[in-house]
N, C-alpha and C positions, 0 to 999 in steps of 0.2 A: 344712426349716429354712434359715435364711439362710446359714448356713456351708456347707451342702450345695450350694446354688446358686452361691455366690460364693467359697468357700474360707475355711478357718478363720483363716488369718493376717490377711486383710483385716477380718474381722469382730471378731476379738480386738482388733486395733488400734483400731477404731472404738469399742469398748466402753471400752477404757482412756482414750481421749481424752474420751469423754463423761463418764465418771466423774471424771476430772481437772478437767474444766471445772465440775462440780457442786460438787466439794470446794472449788475456788477461789472459787466464788461463794457458798459456805456454804449451798447449797440442797439440799434433799432431794427425792426423787421415787421413785415405785414402779417395780417391775421392768417393768411394761407400758409405762410411758412411756419407760424406757430402751431397751426393745426397739424402740419406734416411732422414736425418734430415731436408733437405730443402723441401722434399715432405711433410713430417709431418707438418712443420711450415706453408707452404702455404695452405694446406688443412684445418688446424686448423684455419687460419686467415679467410678462405672463408666460414667456417661452419656458418650457421645462428645463431645469438646470442639468438633469441627467438625460442625455439624448443618445439615440442609436448612432453608432459610428461604423465605418468600414475598417475593420482591423487588418490592415495590409503591412504590418510591422515585420512579419516573419516570425513572430512569437505566437503560437496557436493559443496557449492558455495564458494570456497576458493579464497579469495582476491588476495593472492600472486600468484595463479595459473590460473588467468584469469576469475574468477567467472563462469558465465553460459556458457556452451558449446552451440554454435549455431546449429539450425537445418539445414539440408542440403538445404532447401529452401532459408534460409538466406545467407548461404555461396555462393550459385550460384548467388543470386541476387546481392551480394556485387561484385563478380568477373565481372558480366555483367556490372555493373555500372562503374567499374573502368577501364574496358577494352576499352570502347569507350566513345565519347561524349554523354551526355543525356540531357534531357529536365529538368535539375536541377531547373533552375529558368527561364523557358521559357514556356509560355502558348501556347500549340499546337493548340488551337481553334482560339485564337484571334491574334496570332503572336506577342503578347506583352510580356514584362518581367513578369515573375511569381514570386511566393513566394516558396522557398524550403520547408517550413514547411507544405505546402498544400499536400505533398506526404503522410503524416502521419496524418494530422489534422483531416480528415474526420473519419478515423478509431478510433482515440482516443475519439473523440465526440461520435461516435456510441457505443463504448465499455464501456464508463463510464457514458453516459448520460449528459455530461457537455455541456455548451453552446459553450465553445471554448477551444482550447488547443495549446500549443506551446512546443517546445523541445529545450534543450541545451545540452552540452557535458557530464554533469554528474548531480547527484542530488545536490551536494554541490554548483554547479553553478546555479542550479534552485533555491535554497534557497537564494543565494546571490543576484540573479536578482530580486526576489521578494522583499527582503528587500531594496535594493538600490533604486528600482523604487517607492516603496510605502512608505518607512519610513526614507529616508535620512534626517538626522539632527533632527530626532524626536524620540520618545520613543516607545519601544515595550515590553510589560510585558510577561514574560515567567515563568513557574514554575520552581523552583529550582530543582526539581526532574527530569527535562527534558533537563538540560544543558549538553547534551551528548558530549562525546569524542569518535570518532571512529578511525579506523586504520589510520596510517599515521599522527597522532597528529592533526587531524581535530577536532576542538573544536567549538561548536555553539557559545559561546561568542566571540571567535576570528572572526568567519565569520560575525557576526553582527557588530563588531567594524569595520572591513574592508568595510563593506557595507555602512558605514556611519551613522548608527543609534545607539541609546543608549538602552542598555539592562536594563530593570527593573525587577529584581528578585522578585518573589512573592511566598509566602508559605514557606514550609520547603522541605527538601529532600525526606521525606516519606509521608508528608500529605500537600496537597494544596486545599483550598476551594474556592468556587465561590466569597465569600466575599473578599478574598485576591486579586483576579483579580479586582473586583469592586473598591477596595480601591486604586489600583495602576493606574486607568484611570484618566487622567487629560487632560488640554488643549494641551499638547504637545504629547499626545498619537497618534500614527499613525495607529496601527492596533493591533489586538490580535493574538497571535500565540500559537499553540500547537504543541509539537514535540513528535513524537512516540518514546520511548526509546528502539529502536529495537535491540541494542546489549547488553542489560542488563534487569534485572527485579528486582523490589523492592517488597518484600513480607513481610507479618506480619501486623503491625499496620499502615495501609496506607490509603490515600484518595486521589482521583483525580477528576477533574471536567470534565464532559463529553463534547463531542463535541457540542451536542445540547444546553447545558447550556451556553458554551462559545459563540456559535453563536448568541443566543438570547441576551446575554449581549453586545456583540460587536455591534449588529445591533441596539439595543436600543440607543447606543451612536453614531450612523451613522459611525461605523468603520468596515473595512473589517476583516474577520476572515480567517486566513490561517492555514492549517494543513500540517505538513511535516511528511510523513509516512516513510521516509528513504527508506525502501525496497519497499513495495507496490506490490500487485498482482491483476490482472484483473479478477480472479475468486475466489469463495469461496473455499479455500483449504479443508475445511471440506467435501466438495462433493467428494474428492478423498482419503478420509481417513486419512488426515493430520490435524494437529491442525489449528484452525481458526487464520487467520491473518487479521488485519484491511484492508479494500479495499477503494480505491478512491471513489467508488460508495456510500459506506456506509457514508464516510465523507461529500460527497456532499449532500446526503440525510438529514444529520443532520444539514446542514445549512452552511457548509464551503463555502467560496467565492473562495478560491484557494486551491488546493491540489498539493503537489510536491512529486515525488517518482522516483525511479531509473527504468532504462530500463534493467540493466544487472544483476539483482538479481533474485528475484521470477518471474518476468515477463518473464525472459528466453531470452532476447535479447541482443544486443550490449550495450556497455557503452553509457548511455544517462541519461539525467534528463528530466522528463516530468512534465509539469504543466497544470492542467486542472481547468476549473471553469468559472466564470463570464466573458462574452465577453468584457465588458467595461475594466475590469482589465487586461485581457490577451493582449488587444490591447495596453495598457500602457507599458506592458512588452516588446512587439514586437518593440515599438518605442524607447525604451531605446538604446542609442548607443552601451552599453556594450553587448547587444544581439548579435551583429555581432562578437565580440571577443569569444563568447561562443557557436557559432552555430555548428551544425553537418556538417561533409563533406558528399558527395553524397554516399560514400560507407556504411557509418553507417545508413544513412537515408534509403537506399535500404534494408539494413538487418532488421531495425526496421520494416519497412512496411511489409516485408515478414513474420516476426514473428506475427505482428498484425493480418495479415490475417488468421493465424492459429486459432486465438481465435474465428473466425466465425463458427468454427465446434468444440464446446466444447466436444462433444462425443468422438472424436479422439485425443484430445489435449494431453492426458497423454501418448500416444504412439508417437505423432509427435514432441512434444516439449521436447528436451533432459533433461532440468532442472527438469521438472515435472516427466519425466519417471524415472529418477534416484531417485527422492524423493519417489516415490510411488513403487519402486521395492520391490516385496515381500521378506521377510526374507527367506522363504523356497527356493526361487530361488537362493538367495545369498549363502545359505548353500550348495546347490548342486554344485554350481560353486567352492566353497571352497574345497570340497571333491575331485573334479576332479583335481584341482590344487595341492592339497596336495600329490596326487599320483606321481606327476611329480617333484614338488619342493623339497619334502623330499629327494629323492635319489640324486637330483642334488647337494644338500648341505649336504649330510651325513657326509662328513669329517670335516665340519666346524660348523654345527649348527643343533640343534634339531628343527624340524618343527612340528607345531601343528595347530589345527583349534579351535577357541574359539568364542563364541557369544560376540557381543559388541554392542555398540550404536553409530550410526552416528549422527553428528550435521548438521543442515542445513547451517549455516554460513552466512557471509557478513551481519550481523546485522539482521537476520531474525530468529524469534522464538527462542530466546536465550537459554531458559531453557528446550525446547523440544528436545527429542532424538528419533531417529529411530531405531528400532531393526535391527541389521545387524551381519555379521560374519567377523572375521579376520584370516588371516594367521599369525601365530606368530613364529618367527625365534629367537631362543635363542642360541647364540654363545656357543660352547663347552668350549671355553677357557674363563674363567671369566674375567671381567673387562671392562671398558668403552672403551679401545682401540680396542678390537676385535669387540665390537658393532659398533663403529664408522667406522671401516674398512668395515664392513658387509653392513651398510647403504651406505657408498661411493661406494662400488662396484655396487650396484643397481642404484645409481645415474649416474654411468658412462656407462651404457648400451646405445645402439643406441637411444632407447626411454627411457629416464631416468624414474626410478620407485621411486616415492616419497611416503614414509610412515611416521610413527612416531615412536619415540623411547619411550618406557614406561615400567617401572617395569623390566629393565634389558633385554628387547627384542625388536626387530625390528618387528612392527606390520603393516600388510597391510589390511586395511578395504576394502573389496571387493565390496562395494556398487557401486562404480563408475567404475568398471572394466567390460566393455562390449566387448572389443577386446581380447577375450581369446586366440585365436590362435597366434596373434602377441606377447602377453606377454610370451607365452610359447616358441615360436620360437626363441627368443632372449636369453633364458636362457644359452645355450651353450657358449655364449660370456662373461659370468661372469668371472671376474678375481679376485679370492678369495685368 
């Protein structure tokens, strides 16, 4: 019985709601129909709200779809940490209270060469903590070309205001010079900051100040220099055939005192904000009472540690780290996958859509390498009945599958970029459940 599987209270509530709706509509129905509706409603209520989907949008690190998929090592580490008590803040050697950040601090120092490291729940929190700790009620000069806004209406000027510091805009949108920063430094200046414009690019008549120049200027005035990389990667992506992206190691070598970056973008781990740099400054961050409000739970710490361990073996990183594996997937491999799928999808949709295979370009996403694209291939489904309604119904049918398939609508067709499709058998296996 339904009540035996899901509990009497939930089933009774569903029956009452259905009967109330029927009375309000002045409609009658039999017991079997009521039971069918009740079963559908209860099972719908118990279906997890957050579900696995196929990300075929063409954006590999898609913010709305969870960014980086975790490696199995991180998934298992998270499950192990959540299942039982752990030594989260307990020193097994001394028997004293420990520091939860120690589980990842050593790896971050080793991988970046920094004196010290700490972590919070995302990179916005990392930037906020740095500003609130080092610049509250004081001024921070930032280039106008770096006053970014990212997804969810996160704006750097707003974060700075909430952190309690005053933004001093220097230079212009497209050109900022060292002299602009020098002129902005005064008795109330707390630090100098550089923000990597990770989700856009300014091209043409441009000028920017290098990390090394800003570090020298800041240190000449006894000020700390902080770099926010936004995404950040712990390897040189060029070694894997991808466009180069600034790394924390490069910023530290150029003289940065603190570097902030995300854990769930190019790094390929769970949502986290990482801060590396001078030990004296990191200690100040850890002593800020806000740090407790921004800290990571034991599950995400376990996942982050597992991901960082993979970086100890860079020769196998591109196969073991899903984010890097998807980004480096050869176009020829994706094309071969597309041709196999076309032979199945085409006949399955023969009555409603023309199916084809076309080359396309994937984007990395989540504020990483905004103008660079990766060669890929897309399944292109063009409804036989012209009009937006037919296209919307086709997209909705794929989203209604047991594992929803998320693509993009472009040029009158539903397009599935196949770069991120690795589970080919499951994708094909659920096609008979399409309701077109």
